[in-house]
C-alpha positions in Angstrom: 28.5 14.7 -6.9 27.5 10.9 -6.6 23.9 10.3 -5.0 24.5 8.2 -2.0 22.5 5.2 -1.1 24.0 3.2 2.0 22.3 -0.2 3.2 19.2 1.7 5.1 20.1 5.4 5.5 18.1 7.8 3.5 19.7 11.3 4.2 22.6 12.2 6.8 21.6 11.7 10.7 19.4 8.9 11.8 18.7 6.3 9.3 14.7 5.2 9.0 14.6 1.4 9.8 11.7 -0.3 8.6 9.6 -2.6 11.1 6.7 -4.7 11.0 5.2 -1.8 13.1 4.7 0.3 9.6 1.8 -1.9 8.3 0.0 -1.0 10.9 -2.8 2.2 10.8 -1.6 3.3 13.9 1.7 4.0 13.4 0.8 6.1 9.8 -1.4 8.1 12.0 1.4 8.9 14.8 3.4 9.6 11.7 0.7 12.3 10.7 0.4 14.0 13.5 4.5 14.3 13.9 4.5 15.9 11.2 1.3 18.2 11.6 3.4 19.5 15.0 6.3 20.2 13.3 7.0 24.0 12.2 10.0 23.2 9.5 7.2 20.7 7.8 4.5 23.0 7.4 6.5 26.1 6.4 8.7 23.8 3.8 4.9 22.4 2.5 3.1 25.6 1.9 5.9 27.4 0.1 6.2 23.8 -2.1 2.3 24.2 -2.3 2.1 27.8 -3.3 5.0 27.5 -5.5 2.9 24.8 -7.3 -0.3 26.1 -6.8 1.0 29.2 -8.8 2.5 27.5 -11.8 -0.6 25.7 -12.2 -2.7 28.6 -12.4 -0.1 30.4 -14.0 -2.7 31.2 -17.7 -5.3 32.6 -15.4 -3.3 35.1 -12.6 -3.0 38.1 -15.3 0.6 37.6 -15.6 2.6 39.2 -18.3 3.3 37.2 -21.4 6.8 35.5 -20.4 7.8 35.1 -24.2 7.3 39.1 -25.1 10.5 41.1 -25.4 11.3 44.6 -25.3 14.5 45.6 -26.1 13.5 49.3 -24.7 13.0 47.7 -21.2 15.9 45.3 -20.8 17.4 44.7 -17.5 15.1 47.0 -15.9 15.7 46.5 -11.7 13.9 44.9 -8.9 10.5 46.9 -8.4 10.5 48.8 -11.9 6.8 50.1 -12.5 4.9 47.1 -13.9 7.9 44.7 -13.5 7.7 43.5 -9.5 10.9 41.7 -10.3 12.5 43.6 -13.4 13.2 42.1 -16.9 15.6 39.8 -18.2 18.2 40.7 -21.0 15.2 40.7 -23.6 12.8 42.6 -21.5 10.7 39.8 -20.6 9.2 39.8 -17.1 11.0 38.1 -14.7 8.3 37.2 -12.2 5.9 36.0 -15.2 8.9 33.7 -16.3 9.7 32.8 -12.7 6.1 31.4 -12.1 5.9 29.8 -15.9 9.6 28.6 -15.2 8.2 26.5 -11.8 6.3 24.5 -14.1 8.9 22.7 -16.1 11.6 22.9 -13.2 9.1 21.1 -10.6 8.4 18.7 -13.3 11.9 18.1 -14.6 12.0 17.2 -10.8 9.4 15.2 -9.7 8.6 13.2 -13.1 12.5 11.3 -12.7 11.7 10.7 -9.4 8.9 8.9 -9.8 9.0 6.9 -12.7 12.3 5.7 -11.3 10.9 5.2 -7.8 8.4 2.6 -9.7 10.9 0.9 -11.7 13.5 1.2 -9.0 11.5 0.0 -6.6 9.9 -3.3 -8.7 13.9 -3.9 -9.3 15.0 -3.8 -5.5 11.8 -5.2 -3.8 12.1 -8.3 -6.2 16.3 -8.6 -5.8 15.5 -8.6 -2.0 13.0 -10.2 -1.7 13.9 -13.6 -4.1 17.6 -13.4 -3.5 20.5 -15.3 -5.3 20.8 -15.2 -8.8 17.7 -13.0 -9.5 19.7 -10.3 -6.6 22.8 -10.4 -8.0 21.5 -10.0 -11.6 19.5 -7.0 -10.9 22.2 -5.6 -8.6 25.6 -6.0 -10.7 23.8 -4.2 -13.6 22.4 -1.6 -11.1 26.2 -1.6 -9.8 27.6 -0.7 -13.6 25.4 2.2 -13.8 26.0 3.4 -10.2 29.9 3.7 -10.2 29.4 6.5 -12.5 29.2 10.2 -10.5 25.4 11.3 -10.9 26.4 14.5 -12.6 28.7 12.8 -15.5 25.9 10.1 -16.2 23.4 12.4 -16.5 25.5 15.0 -18.6 27.0 12.0 -20.8 23.0 10.6 -21.2 21.9 13.8 -22.1 24.7 14.7 -24.6 24.5 11.0 -26.3 20.7 11.5 -27.1 20.5 15.4 -27.6 19.3 18.4 -25.9 15.4 18.7 -25.1 12.9 18.0 -22.2 11.7 14.6 -23.1 15.6 13.4 -23.4 17.0 15.0 -20.0 13.7 13.4 -18.2 14.5 10.0 -19.6 18.8 10.7 -18.6 17.7 11.6 -15.1 15.1 8.6 -15.0 18.3 6.2 -15.3 20.1 8.4 -13.2 17.8 7.8 -10.7 16.9 4.0 -11.2 20.2 2.6 -9.6 20.0 4.2 -5.9 16.3 3.4 -5.4 17.0 0.0 -6.6 19.9 -0.3 -3.9 17.9 1.3 -1.1 14.7 -0.8 -1.8 16.9 -4.1 -2.2 18.4 -3.1 1.3 15.2 -2.6 3.1 13.6 -6.1 1.6 16.1 -7.7 2.7 15.9 -6.6 6.3 12.2 -7.5 6.0 12.3 -10.6 4.6 14.0 -12.0 7.8 11.6 -11.1 10.0 9.2 -13.7 12.0 6.0 -12.7 10.5 7.4 -13.1 7.1 8.2 -16.8 7.8 4.7 -17.4 9.2 3.2 -15.8 6.3 5.6 -19.0 4.0 4.8 -21.6 6.3 1.1 -20.8 6.1 1.3 -21.7 2.3 1.0 -18.0 1.6 2.4 -17.6 -2.6 5.6 -15.1 -3.5 2.8 -12.1 -4.4 0.6 -12.0 -0.8 3.6 -11.8 1.0 5.3 -9.3 -0.5 1.8 -7.2 -1.4 0.2 -7.9 2.3 3.3 -8.2 4.2 6.4 -6.6 2.4 5.1 -3.9 0.7 3.9 -1.8 3.7 7.0 -2.1 5.6 9.4 -0.9 2.6 7.3 1.7 1.4 7.9 4.1 4.0 11.7 3.9 3.7 11.7 4.4 -0.1 9.7 7.1 0.0 11.5 9.0 1.9 14.6 8.4 0.3 12.7 9.4 -3.5 11.5 12.5 -1.5 15.5 14.0 -0.9 16.1 12.6 -4.5 13.8 15.7 -6.1 15.6 18.6 -5.2 18.4 16.5 -6.8 16.8 16.1 -9.8 15.4 19.7 -9.5 19.2 20.5 -9.7 20.7 18.1 -12.3 18.0 19.5 -14.8 18.7 23.2 -14.0 22.4 22.0 -14.5 21.4 20.0 -17.8 19.8 23.5 -19.1 22.5 25.7 -17.6 24.7 23.8 -20.3 22.6 23.2 -22.9 22.0 20.1 -22.9 18.4 20.4 -21.5 15.2 22.9 -22.1 15.9 24.6 -25.2 15.2 28.5 -25.2 12.5 30.6 -25.4 11.0 28.2 -22.6 11.2 29.8 -19.0 12.9 27.1 -16.9 15.1 28.2 -14.0 18.2 26.7 -14.9 17.9 28.3 -18.7 17.1 31.3 -17.2 20.3 31.1 -15.0 22.2 30.7 -18.3 20.8 33.4 -20.1 21.6 36.4 -17.3 25.1 34.8 -16.6 26.2 37.7 -18.5 24.3 40.5 -16.6 25.4 39.5 -13.4 27.2 42.4 -13.1 24.7 44.9 -14.6 21.9 43.7 -12.4 22.9 41.1 -10.2 19.4 40.8 -8.2 17.6 39.7 -11.0 20.8 37.4 -12.3 20.3 35.7 -8.7 16.4 35.2 -9.3 16.4 31.4 -10.7 19.2 30.5 -8.5 17.0 32.0 -5.6 14.6 29.5 -6.6 16.2 26.9 -7.2 17.8 26.9 -4.0 14.6 27.7 -1.7 12.5 24.9 -3.7 15.4 21.9 -3.4 16.3 22.9 0.5 11.9 22.7 1.3 12.8 19.3 -0.6 15.3 18.2 1.8 13.9 19.6 4.9 10.7 17.7 4.3 12.6 14.4 3.6 14.2 15.0 7.0 11.2 15.5 8.6 9.0 12.2 7.4 12.8 10.6 8.7 12.5 11.8 11.9 8.7 11.5 12.0 8.8 7.7 10.9 11.6 6.8 13.4 9.8 4.2 15.4 12.2 5.1 18.4 11.7 8.4 19.0 
């Protein structure tokens, strides 16, 4: 799987184009109104907020200890007494581990994208606005990383640095910097050619002032839309690394690691074994649908 980032195309479908109107307050009010009227957006946001709140408030929800084992209660089915979603291969409560696992899984999905957004966004805007040798230097370095499929690059980096949550975060951040940088460079290059930027230059405004006042407001929206779509990819990659033994270490509850430990129980208790995968699928789909909704709401031509 390779992360795609064509010039302005954030996701499949109609591209989001940066435009001068993006900097106006009325534009963002219109975008917010469109999102509030979209039932898919509201459903996805509601589900994600519920998962985030449950994960953050897990210690105060009175859940079972996610680390407590019991060999006499191992692999109990869904709906068992005192175990709503059954137990895993060591008798640990699945509902509790899914909630606690959401902490690590969501953190591993959001944090690398946020870090890559800051670094890749800065490099892309600098390359797109300054152009010339700066653009060539930054983008050729990004192309070296972008030449590798994201999965292979993540596995290679994690394997070289060793297993662990910290190394996984660093590896995923390095994976996402090149595509975000490329998208940032593309939209910045487009905005740089608008008349209001030329007028700002003619008036004697400095580079930093032009970028902060005139460029950033127009490119931030498309970049955020693309970054939102990468969160689902980050969650899947982090889960995949944990499944391969290159991510979070046992006995920490994490959805990918839970899939790995429960794979031997797929023929004994398939419903319990499929629960971590169902959570990964549901959360990833919600982030993808939310990204598509943002793209549609920000398309000023509709």
